[in-house]
Every structure is written in structure tokens, then in C-alpha cells.
C-alpha positions in Angstrom: 3.5 -21.7 -16.8 2.1 -19.1 -19.0 -1.5 -20.4 -18.2 -0.4 -19.9 -14.4 0.4 -16.2 -15.2 -2.7 -15.6 -17.1 -5.0 -17.2 -14.5 -3.3 -15.0 -11.8 -3.6 -11.8 -13.8 -7.2 -12.7 -14.5 -7.9 -13.4 -10.7 -6.4 -9.9 -9.9 -8.9 -8.2 -12.5 -11.8 -10.1 -11.2 -11.2 -9.4 -7.6 -10.5 -5.5 -8.2 -14.1 -5.4 -9.3 -15.6 -7.1 -6.5 -17.1 -5.0 -3.7 -15.3 -7.0 -0.9 -11.9 -6.1 -2.5 -12.5 -2.5 -2.7 -13.8 -2.3 0.8 -10.6 -3.7 2.0 -8.6 -1.2 0.3 -6.5 -3.8 -1.5 -4.8 -2.8 -4.7 -2.9 -4.8 -7.3 0.2 -3.6 -9.6 2.4 -5.1 -12.0 4.9 -4.3 -14.7 7.0 -5.8 -17.4 10.6 -5.2 -18.4 11.5 -6.7 -21.9 14.9 -6.1 -23.5 17.3 -6.8 -26.4 21.1 -7.2 -25.5 24.3 -7.4 -27.5 27.8 -7.5 -26.2 29.2 -7.5 -29.7 31.1 -10.8 -29.2 28.3 -12.9 -30.8 26.1 -13.2 -27.5 22.8 -11.3 -28.3 19.1 -11.7 -27.9 15.7 -11.0 -26.2 14.8 -11.5 -22.7 12.2 -10.8 -20.0 14.3 -9.1 -17.5 11.4 -8.4 -15.1 7.6 -9.3 -15.0 6.2 -8.6 -11.4 2.9 -8.7 -10.0 1.9 -7.7 -6.5 -1.2 -6.9 -4.3 -1.1 -4.6 -1.2 -3.6 -2.9 1.1 -5.1 -2.6 4.7 -6.2 -5.5 6.8 -10.0 -5.2 7.1 -11.5 -3.3 10.1 -7.9 -2.0 11.0 -6.3 1.2 10.3 -2.7 0.2 11.7 -2.0 -3.0 9.7 -1.1 -3.4 6.0 0.1 -6.2 4.1 1.8 -7.0 0.6 2.5 -10.1 -1.3 4.7 -10.0 -4.6 5.8 -12.5 -7.1 8.2 -12.4 -10.1 8.5 -14.3 -13.5 11.9 -16.0 -13.5 12.9 -17.0 -16.8 16.2 -18.8 -15.5 13.9 -21.2 -13.8 11.9 -22.2 -17.0 9.2 -19.6 -16.7 8.5 -20.2 -12.8 6.6 -17.7 -10.4 8.7 -17.1 -7.5 7.6 -15.4 -4.4 9.6 -12.1 -3.3 7.7 -10.2 -0.8 5.0 -11.6 1.8 4.8 -9.6 4.8 2.4 -7.8 7.4 3.2 -4.3 8.8 1.9 -2.6 12.0 2.1 1.2 11.8 1.8 3.6 14.8 2.6 7.2 14.8 6.2 7.3 13.5 7.1 3.7 13.9 6.3 0.6 11.9 7.2 -3.0 12.3 7.3 -5.3 9.4 7.1 -9.1 9.7 7.7 -11.9 7.1 9.8 -12.2 3.9 11.3 -8.8 2.7 14.3 -6.7 1.5 16.5 -6.0 4.5 17.0 -2.3 4.6 20.6 -1.8 3.4 22.1 0.4 0.6 20.3 3.5 -0.9 20.1 2.1 -4.5 18.9 -1.4 -3.3 15.9 0.5 -1.4 15.0 2.4 -4.6 12.2 0.8 -6.9 14.2 -0.8 -10.0 11.6 0.8 -12.3 12.5 4.3 -11.1 16.2 3.9 -11.5 17.3 5.6 -14.5 19.7 2.9 -15.7 18.4 -0.7 -16.6 20.4 -2.5 -13.8 21.3 -1.4 -10.1 25.1 -1.1 -9.7 27.1 -4.3 -9.6 28.6 -3.6 -6.2 25.1 -3.0 -4.7 23.7 -6.5 -6.5 26.7 -8.3 -5.0 27.4 -7.0 -1.6 23.9 -6.6 0.0 22.8 -9.1 2.4 20.8 -12.0 0.9 22.3 -11.1 -2.5 22.5 -14.7 -3.4 18.5 -15.2 -2.9 17.0 -12.5 -4.7 17.8 -9.9 -1.9 15.2 -11.2 0.5 15.2 -12.7 3.9 12.7 -13.7 6.5 12.6 -11.9 9.7 11.3 -8.7 11.3 12.2 -5.0 10.8 11.3 -1.8 12.4 11.3 1.8 10.8 11.5 4.7 13.1 11.2 8.5 12.1 12.6 10.9 14.4 13.7 14.5 14.7 10.9 15.8 12.7 11.3 13.2 10.1 14.7 14.2 9.5 16.2 10.8 10.5 15.2 7.4 9.3 16.3 4.3 11.3 15.9 1.0 10.3 16.7 -2.2 12.1 16.1 -5.8 11.7 17.0 -9.3 12.6 16.7 -12.0 10.0 17.4 -15.9 9.7 20.1 -15.3 7.3 19.3 -18.2 5.1 17.8 -15.9 2.4 14.2 -15.8 0.8 12.1 -18.9 0.3 14.2 -20.8 2.7 12.7 -22.2 5.7 14.1 -22.3 9.2 17.4 -21.2 10.5 19.8 -24.1 10.2 22.9 -23.0 12.0 21.0 -20.8 14.7 23.0 -17.7 13.7 20.8 -14.4 12.9 21.6 -11.6 10.3 21.3 -8.2 12.0 21.1 -5.1 9.9 20.9 -1.3 10.5 20.2 1.5 8.0 20.5 5.3 8.6 19.3 8.0 6.5 19.6 11.6 7.4 17.5 14.1 5.5 19.7 17.4 5.8 17.5 19.3 3.3 14.3 17.8 2.3 12.3 20.6 0.1 10.2 20.2 -3.0 12.9 21.2 -5.5 16.0 20.5 -3.2 17.1 17.4 -1.4 20.1 16.3 0.4 20.7 13.2 2.3 23.3 11.0 3.6 23.1 7.4 4.5 25.1 4.5 6.4 24.3 0.9 6.4 25.5 -2.1 8.4 25.0 -5.9 8.6 26.5 -8.6 10.7 26.2 -12.5 11.1 28.3 -15.6 11.7 28.3 -17.9 8.8 29.1 -21.7 8.6 30.0 -23.2 5.2 27.8 -20.7 3.2 28.4 -20.0 -0.6 28.7 -16.5 -1.8 29.3 -17.0 -5.7 29.2 -13.2 -6.4 32.1 -12.5 -4.0 34.3 -15.7 -3.7 32.9 -17.8 -6.5 30.6 -20.9 -6.4 33.0 -23.5 -5.2 34.5 -22.0 -2.1 32.5 -22.2 1.2 32.8 -19.3 3.9 32.9 -19.9 7.7 33.2 -17.1 10.2 32.4 -13.5 10.4 30.4 -11.6 7.8 30.5 -7.9 8.2 29.4 -5.4 5.7 28.8 -1.7 5.7 28.0 1.2 3.2 27.8 4.7 3.1 25.9 6.6 0.5 24.6 10.1 -0.5 22.0 11.7 -2.9 21.5 15.4 -3.9 18.5 16.3 -6.0 18.1 19.8 -7.5 15.1 20.5 -9.6 15.8 18.1 -12.8 19.3 17.2 -11.6 20.2 14.1 -9.4 23.4 12.8 -8.3 24.3 9.7 -5.9 26.8 7.4 -4.9 27.9 4.6 -2.6 30.7 2.6 -1.4 30.0 -0.8 0.0 32.6 -3.2 1.7 31.9 -6.8 2.9 34.5 -8.7 5.0 33.9 -12.5 5.0 36.4 -14.3 7.4 39.7 -13.4 5.8 38.1 -12.0 2.5 37.4 -8.5 1.4 35.4 -7.3 -1.3 34.3 -3.6 -2.0 33.2 -1.2 -4.7 31.5 1.9 -5.4 29.3 3.8 -8.2 28.7 7.4 -8.9 25.6 8.2 -10.9 24.2 11.6 -12.5 20.9 12.1 -14.3 19.0 14.7 -15.7 15.5 15.3 -17.1 15.9 17.7 -19.9 12.1 17.5 -20.4 9.1 15.4 -19.3 10.0 12.7 -21.9 14.0 13.1 -22.2 16.0 11.6 -19.3 19.9 11.3 -19.7 22.2 9.5 -17.2 26.1 8.8 -16.7 27.5 6.6 -14.4 30.9 4.8 -13.4 31.2 1.7 -11.1 33.9 -0.4 -9.9 33.6 -3.6 -8.2 36.6 -5.6 -6.8 35.7 -9.4 -5.7 37.8 -12.4 -4.7 37.4 -14.2 -7.8 40.6 -14.4 -9.9 39.0 -14.8 -13.5 36.8 -11.7 -13.4 37.9 -8.1 -14.1 37.9 -5.5 -11.4 38.4 -2.6 -13.8 35.4 0.2 -13.9 32.6 0.2 -16.1 31.4 3.5 -17.8 27.8 3.9 -18.6 25.6 6.2 -20.6 21.8 5.8 -20.5 18.9 7.5 -22.4 15.4 7.0 -21.4 12.2 8.1 -23.5 9.5 8.4 -20.9 6.4 8.1 -22.7 4.2 8.3 -19.4 7.0 8.9 -16.9 7.8 5.5 -15.3 4.7 3.9 -16.3 5.9 3.4 -19.9 9.3 4.3 -21.1 12.0 3.1 -23.5 15.4 2.8 -22.1 18.7 2.6 -23.9 21.9 1.6 -22.0 25.5 1.5 -23.3 28.4 0.2 -21.0 32.2 0.1 -21.6 35.0 -1.7 -19.8 38.6 -1.6 -20.5 40.5 -4.8 -19.7 44.1 -4.8 -20.7 44.3 -3.5 -24.2 40.6 -4.3 -25.1 37.5 -2.6 -24.6 34.3 -4.6 -23.4 31.2 -3.2 -24.5 27.4 -3.8 -23.8 24.2 -2.4 -25.4 20.8 -2.9 -24.2 17.4 -1.7 -25.0 14.5 -2.0 -22.8 10.7 -1.4 -22.8 8.9 -0.9 -19.4 5.3 -1.1 -19.2 2.9 -1.1 -16.1 -0.1 -3.3 -16.1 -1.9 -1.0 -13.9 -1.4 2.6 -12.4 2.0 3.1 -11.1 2.6 2.2 -7.3 2.0 5.1 -5.0 4.0 3.7 -2.3 7.1 5.7 -0.7 10.1 5.4 -3.0 12.0 3.8 -0.1 10.1 0.7 -0.4 12.7 -1.7 -2.0 10.3 -4.4 -2.9 10.2 -3.5 -6.7 
């Protein structure tokens, strides 16, 4: 599998140097996140959290069509490369339509690239309660994006198979419907304030949601999820938070996070967060986690060293986790808009 990775990387280097590749405005990107983890109970070691490569660009002879293809290294699957994103997108004025496999627009933090988030992981409630959380946060379908009221309101709406990423067809004939609204109340260079709301609905028949009810209990019936969020950015300070709830038949799971970060200089970044997630699994703790993070940004997000310390009190004991992670881009940092969640 290492040979496959090196071959793919070599092909991207080769194609980038060819005139045809340049004429089509195709760009390639990729980055690596390697980390060391220790939970102070004897479990510790090194891992590759993410290794991604993607290409994107415009369709030849067209100013309105773009595309993207992205794959990720999965150490859990014996080093396999797994397809994440593959879609085409049509752009016309303030409207775009994306068709293929993608991340359904839902949740503020899920639609922020992971390499820009000041902590090493998205909040637990986000990873557990977004649509397609069990299949890499991807699904197959179509999604439109509309900008209205002088770009102060972003509206996303999608219809998906509801089976998740890399899964063919729609076996039960039930679709997943999503909406996401973002209101840019203040949108200046040094001062930004926005509010958001997300909705997702479908009917499921015997599906498993291991992050909500465990891996042995199938769910049949209504699957309704919603979330609200907010973000405030002023100069070097940023605050954001979310609340998400999922109602699966007669089961409810919910949670929230609050995150604050500050850039004390171009290289020093500190962050503080509290997050709480309540699932329907009796063996897990619903107590909140308290997180302190520090990033040394050698070259902004292209090269940075991240240190993450987490604490959770369970009865009379404290659980703790310590992680140090190195993030490196293989090529220049992607210039796409921050609300492209595909990273």
C-alpha cells in the first residue's frame, strides 16, 4: 500500500508539470498529520491521524464547472487509501449545484477544514451527530448553495441516498434531506459575527448508529437532527459554539461545545474548550471534557506543531489525554473557501 501512495504522489507531481494539466487549471494538494498520544493508563503510541491528497480545478473549456477528487489514508484499514470526495459543481452567479459524493452541509465545525481548527479533533458531539457520521461524514447525492441578501445569508439544501459514503444505491428507497443556514450579521475584515442553523431528516429501517446507541442495536423509524451555532471573530480572538440534537425513533442524543482561541503572535496560538456529549450507551460517560491546546505555527497552517491536553472527571477520578501532533502540507495550502468541509 505504501507503493500505491508513492505512485499516486509521483503521478501528481508529473501531471502538474505537463502543459495539459496547467491549461485545465487543475491543482493538487495534500497534507499529513502525525501524532503521539498518551492517556496515562498504559495506552500510548504513534499514529497517522490523517494523510490526504486531492485534486481540484475547472473543467476544460468551461468557466462554470469545477470538480474535486480526494482520498485519505486509513490506518484502521491496513493502510488502504479510501475515496472521500468525488463531485462536480456548477456555478452560476450566486448559485452553485454540487453532484456526487460529498459532506452534507450540517454544523459549523464540520464545515470548517480540520487543518484550520485550533484543536486536534472536532468536538465529539459534531463527530457523532452529523449526518453520515458512521461513514466518514460523506454521502452521495446533490446539494445546492445559494447566497442572497448581498451575501449576508448562505443557504444550503441537499438530498442524499442516506446510505453514507462509498455505498452504492438506495436500498430502502428513503432519502436524507438536509438544510443549513448561515447568517453573516457582521462580515468585516477584522470583525465577524455569524449565526447558523442546521436540519436533517430521513426515515431509517434497521440502520446502526454505533456512536449514538452502540453497535448492536438497529434503529427503525424517524431520524431527525438539528443544530444551532454561532461564531465571533475579532482581530486575533475567536469564539464559537454549537448545540446539536439527534432524535432516532424513541432515542435522543445531544451535546454542545464552546471553543475560544487567540493568536498571541503569528506563531503562537492558544485555545480553550469545553464539550459535552450525551449518547444512549450505558457504558460511556456523559461528563464534559475540558481541553487546553497550544499550536506553534512555523508557517501558519502549512506547518505547525499542536499540543492538546484533555481532562474529564468520572465519579472521583480524572481521565486525561495528551496528544502532540505535527501537521505538514505537501504543496501550497488550499485556497478554497473555509466553508468547504472536504478537508
